[in-house]
N, C-alpha and C positions, 0 to 999 in steps of 0.2 A: 673888214671881213676877208681881205686879201690874204691868202695863205692859211686861213683858219680851217681846221678840220671839223667835221660834224661830230657831235657828241657820240653818235653811234660808232664812229670810227674807233674811238678810244675804248669801246666795249670789247674790241678785238685786239687792239694794239697797245702794248705797254711802251709809252713814250720814253720813259727813263731808261729801260733796258733795250729799246729799239728792236723788239721782237713780239710775236704773238703772246697774248696773255696765257697764264698757266692752264686754265681750263680748256682753251682751244688747242694748246699744244698736246695735252693729254688726250683729248678727244680725237685729234688727228692721228696721233701715234696708235691709239687703240683701234681705230677704224682700219688703218693700214695693216696692223697686226692680224686682225680678223680676215681681211682680204687675202693676205698671204696664206692663211690656213686653207682657204678655198682654192686659191690659184695653184698651190702646191699639189693638189690632188690630180691636176692635169697630167702630171708626170707618170702616173701609175700605168696608163695605157698608151704611153708615148713611145716613139722610136728609141728614146733613151733606155727605156726598160727592155725593149727587144734587143738592143745592142748589149746591154749588161748581161742578159741571159745567154746570148751567143758567146760572150767571153767567159762567163762562169756559169755553166749550165746547172750545177748543183744547187745554186741559189734561186732557181726559177720559181719555186713555191712562195718565196718571200721577196722576190726582186722588186715588185711594185711598192709595197710598204717600205722596204729598206730605202729605196731611192726617194720616196716621199719624205721620210724623216731627214735625210741628208739635205735635200733641196730646201725643205722647209726651214731647217736651222740656218742654212747659209743665207737664205733670203731674209730671214728675220735679223740676222747679224748685219747684213748689208743695208737693210732698210733702217736699222737703228743708227748705223754710222751716218747715213745720208740725212736723216732727220736731225741727229745731233749736230751735224755740221751746218746744215742749211736752214733749219728751223730754230733749234736751240742756240746755235752758234757756240758750240763747245766741243772739245775732243772727246772720244770715247772714254778716255781715262777718267773724265769727270763724272761719268755715270757708273764707274766702278770697274771698268775694264782696263785697269793699269797693270799690264802684264809684266810685273817685276817679280823679284824673288819672294817678297812677302805674299803676293797674290797666289803664287803656286804653292807656297807653304800652307796658306789658308785653304786652298783648293784640296790639297792632300788631306788636311785635317777634316774637312767637310766630308770627303769620301769615307774616311775611317769612322767618323761620327755616325753617319747615316747607316752604314753597315753594322756598327756595333750596337746602336740603339735597337735596330730591328732584330738583331740576334738575341739581345736580352729579352725583348718582348716575346719572341718565339719560344725561348727556353722557359719563360715564366708561364705562358699558356700551356706548353707541353707538360710542365711539371704539375700544373693545376688540373690536368686532364681535360682541358677545354678544346684540344685539337688531337686528332688521330692521324698519323702518317699513313697514307694509302699507297704511295708509289714514290719512286725516285727516277730522276732523269727522264721525265715524261714529256712527250710531245704528242698532241693530237692533230697536228698539221698533216694533211695528206701528202704522201710521196716525199717525205723528208725525214731526216734524222734529228735527234736532239742537238747534235753538234752544229748542225746548220740552223735549225729553228731558233736556237737561243740568241742568235744575232739579231733577230727581229726585236725582242724587248730591249736588248742592249742599246740599239740605235734609237728606239722609241724613247727610252728614258733619258738618254743623253740629249735628244732634241727637246723633250719636255723640260728638262732641267735648265737648259740654256734659254729657251723661249719664254718660259713663265717667269724666270728670274729677271730677264731683261725687261719684260713688261711690268711686273708688279713691283719689283724693287728698283732696278736700275733706272727705269724711266718714270714710272708713276710716283714712287716715293721721293725721288730726287726733285722732280718738278713741283710736287705738292709741298714739299718742305720749303722750297724757294718761295712759292706763292703765299705760304703761311708765315713767312719770316717778316712779320711786322714789328715796329718798334715796341708795341705793348706785349708782344709774344716772345720775341727773342729767338735766336737761331736754334739752340738746343731744344727748346720746347716745341719749335716748329717741326724739327725732325721727329720728335716723339709723337706729335699729333699726326704727322704724315705716316708714320709707322703704324699707328692705330687705324687710320683711315684706309690705307692700302691693305691691311689685314682683313678689315671688314669687306672690302671689295673682293679680295681673294676668296673669301668664304662664299660670297654671293655668286661669283663666277662659276662655282661648282654646284649651284642650287638645282640645276637640271640633270645632274649626274644620275645614273641608275641607283635606285634604292635610297635617294637623298631624303632627309628629313630635316626638321628645324634643328634637331640635336646635332646632326652631321654638319650642318652649315655653320653652327656656332663653333663646333670642334675645328673646322677648317679655318675659321678666323683665328683660333689659337695657333693653328699650323702656320698661318701667315706671320704671326708674331715670332714663332719659332724660327722660320726660315729667314725672316728679316733681321733677326737679332745679330747675326754675323755681319750684316751690311751696315747697320747703324753703329756698330762698335768698331768696325775696321775701315769703312768707307770703300771697301772693295767687294766685288761680287764673287770672288773665288770661293769663299766658304759656303755661301748659300747655294751656288751652282753645284758644287761637289756634294753637299748634303742632300739637295733635292734629287740628284741622280741616284745615289745609292739608297736613300730612304725608300724611293719608289721601286727600284730594281730588286732590292732584297725583300721588300714587302711582297711583291707580286711574283717575281720570277725566280727567287731563291727559296722562299718559304711558302709560297702558294696562297697568300692572303689576297683578298680583294683590295684593289687600290682605288681609293676614293669612289667606291661603289662599283667599279668596273672589274669584271672577272677576266683577268689576263693570265689565267693559269694553264692556257693551252700548251705552253712550253715552260716548264719549271723544274728546278733541281729537286724540290721536294713537293709532292702533292699532298694536300691535307683535307680532312673533313672537319669543319668548324662546328663546335658545340659551345657550351658554357653560357653564362648570363649575358644577353645582348648589351646590358648597361655597361658591362666591362669590356666585352669583346668587340662591340660595335655592330654585331649582327651582320646583316646582309651588306652593309656598307663597308665593312672592314675595320681594322683596329683604329684607324684615324678617328672614327666616331665613337669609340669606347673610352672608358676611363683609363684603361691600360695604355691606350695611345696618348692620351693627354698627359699622363704621368711621364711617359717616355719623352714627350716634347718638353715638359718642364725640366726634366733631368738634362735634356739636351741644351736648353738655355743656360743652365748652371755650368755645364761643361764648356760651352762657348765662352762664357765669362771667364772661366779659369784659363782657357787657352789664350784669350786676349791678354789677360793679366800676365801670363808667362811669356807670351811672344812679344808684346808691345810695352809691358811694364806698367800699364795703367788701364783701367776700365773707364771709358768715358764715351758719351754720345758724340759722334763726329759732327760737330756743328758746321763743318765745311760743306756738308751735304745741303745745307739751307742757304748757302752763299753763292751767288752767281758771279762768275768772272767772265767778262766779255773777251773772247779771243780776237775780236776785231779792233783791238786797241791800236791807235794811230802809230805808236812806236813799234808795233809788231811783236812786242815781247809778251810772254805769258808768265803769270805769277806761278811760283811753285805751289802745288796743292798743300793747303794747310790741314793739319790733323791735330786732334787734341781736343 
């Protein structure tokens, strides 16, 4: 019995990989992610906000939220790096933050794709008479102008795009794919299963959003597949982060739609009044819960595939996402990331 570990010990510890098992890693990261959302709110009434207002008085109406988004995103990035290095024992590049030229090309395409799809959706609803434009360059924020107020949703959606993609795709999908990569499953199938699982989780995470229904929850599971498509085909988070940012920003702050049930139209380039059949428009939840939103997501997946084919020369599931490489190798070397 000397040196023997209790069976309970191995419920937590993966002896072969010499780290916490998949479920515990995902649970720990998710708990820290939620904790950061709460902790970041402390900055709103902090001396940091007071100092920011003193330096740039014009931003005083939005200073608290603006600093919250910045601090929140920085803390999530820092926490992700710490967990990746100390718990997962991997570099940030292995969860998709390989900041090379392909990453930024994918990021730029994601930005254009989110903006383009939402513009097509807006034009379609406008042409069908389902929306009426009621105002332009509107802000309802007190004591501020549109030029100042618009920075609040810009920073909001940048933070949301980074935070949610690190959580759902970069961390959860990567770790679940590794956990499911069993001999009877295989690496590519494990990535697909993790893609499906994290898309379901993504939908369920929004179940308590305003105006949420079972239809909107299922639609956001489709959104999870849509956002995750670029990750499983490129192995990088550039495309999904860029796509997530502009999909939300153009939806809520350019065209005035509700974003996942939230009314964020207090500052928007175009203010609208929504009509039309809720089955198609998504009703009070916004276009993501309507058939028109689902059509846009499916079109987006097709365009992502075409981009990957043009940019990388082949469309294939990145099986490297399901393969763990231990950076603590005794020779100190790291394998080059495999793709294909």
